[in-house]
N, C-alpha and C positions, 0 to 999 in steps of 0.2 A: 287173730285179728284184734288189734288194740281198740279200745272203746274211746270215742271222742268225748271230751269234757268241755262244756261251753265256758267261755270267759264271762265273768259276771257282767261286764259292760255290754255284751252282745244284746241282752234283753232291752236295755235302754236305747241302744243304737237302732235296734229294729223298730221300736215304738216311735222313735223320732226321725224315721225315714232316712237313716244313713245307709241302710242296706236295701237293695232290690235283688233278692236272691234268685229271681227268675232271669235276670239279665246282666248283672254285674260280673266283672271278671274276678273270680275267686282263685287264689293260689295256695299252694302247699309249699312250705319251706321247712328246712331241717335245722335242728339245734341240738346241742349237747348240754345246754343249760336249762334247768327245770323252769318251765313257765309257772307263773302264779295266776290263779283265777282272777286276781286283781289287776293284771296287765290289761291295757286297753288298746294299744296300737303296736304295729310291727316294730317301731323303734324301741319298744320295751324289751324286745327279744334279741338275744345274741345269736345270730345266724352262723352256721358253719361257713368256712371259707369257700369262695367260689373257685371253680376249676375242676378239671378232670371229669367233665360231664355234669357237674352241678353248677347251675346258673344262679348268680346272686338274685335274691328275691324268690327263688323257687320256680316251680312249674305250675302252669295253669291247670286247674281242676275243671274239666269240661262238664257242664250241666247236662245230665241225661233227661231229667224230668223235674218239673217244679209245679206242683199242683196240690189241691186239697180235696179230700173226700170226707163227707160227713163232719166237717169242721176240724179235721186234722190235716195240717199242711205237711208235705213231705218233699224234701230236696234230695234228689238222687244225683250223685256225681259218678262219673266214670273213674275207674281206678287210675292212679297216677303212678307211672313207672320211672324210676331214676336208674340210669345205666352209667356205670363208671367207665371212664376212658383213662384210668389211672386211679390212684388211691382217693377215696372219698370218705370223709368222716374223721373221727367218729361222731355219731349222733344218736340220740336216744328218743328225742321228741319230734313229732310232726305237728306243725302248726298250720291251721287253715285261716286265711285272712282275706279281706276284701281289698283287692288292688285298685278297684274303681273308686272306692271311698277316699275322700280328701286326705285323711290321715292314715290310710291303710289299716282300718279298724280290724281288730282280731275277732274271730268267731269261735274257734274251738281248737283243742290240742289233744294229742294222743301220746301216751307214755308206752313205749315198747318194752319197758322193764329192765333193759340193760343196753349199754352202748353197742352200736352197730357200725362196722367199718366195711367198706366195699373195696375189693381189689379190682384191678383192671378187668373189664368184661362182665363183672357181676352186676346183678340188678336188685333193686329193692322196690317192692310194690306196696303202695298205700292202697289197701283193699277196702274201698267204701262199700257198705252194705247196699246191694242193688235192690233188695226187697224192702227193707225198713227205711232206707235212705240214710244219708249222712246226718241229716237233721230232721226231727219231727217236732212240730209245734201244735199243741192241742188247746 
């Protein structure tokens, strides 16, 4: 499982009420271009081409839980599965962003270490940590 790294702007956007992580629509998109921690919005990222089972803008990450315990907030997301109906990719990076926010502000990204390509019928699962959550804020 790849580790998600936050975009620097996420902290400010959170403090300035851009994100409501408990109810906003969060999405996962795929790219083969390395994101920079300095990126701020979805338009800064070059997404892979849509088609063959991959939809432009990515797939919604369903919120399983959004709560705090003893001052630590945890956002738990259900795994996102991409299923190819033809060739998809290559991609190396998975980007989590807020589709509800006005400018599609970025949240975090994961680097899978090398490019991945899917053939017809193959799947790729973005395995969010069900115990520790996709995001923890203390």
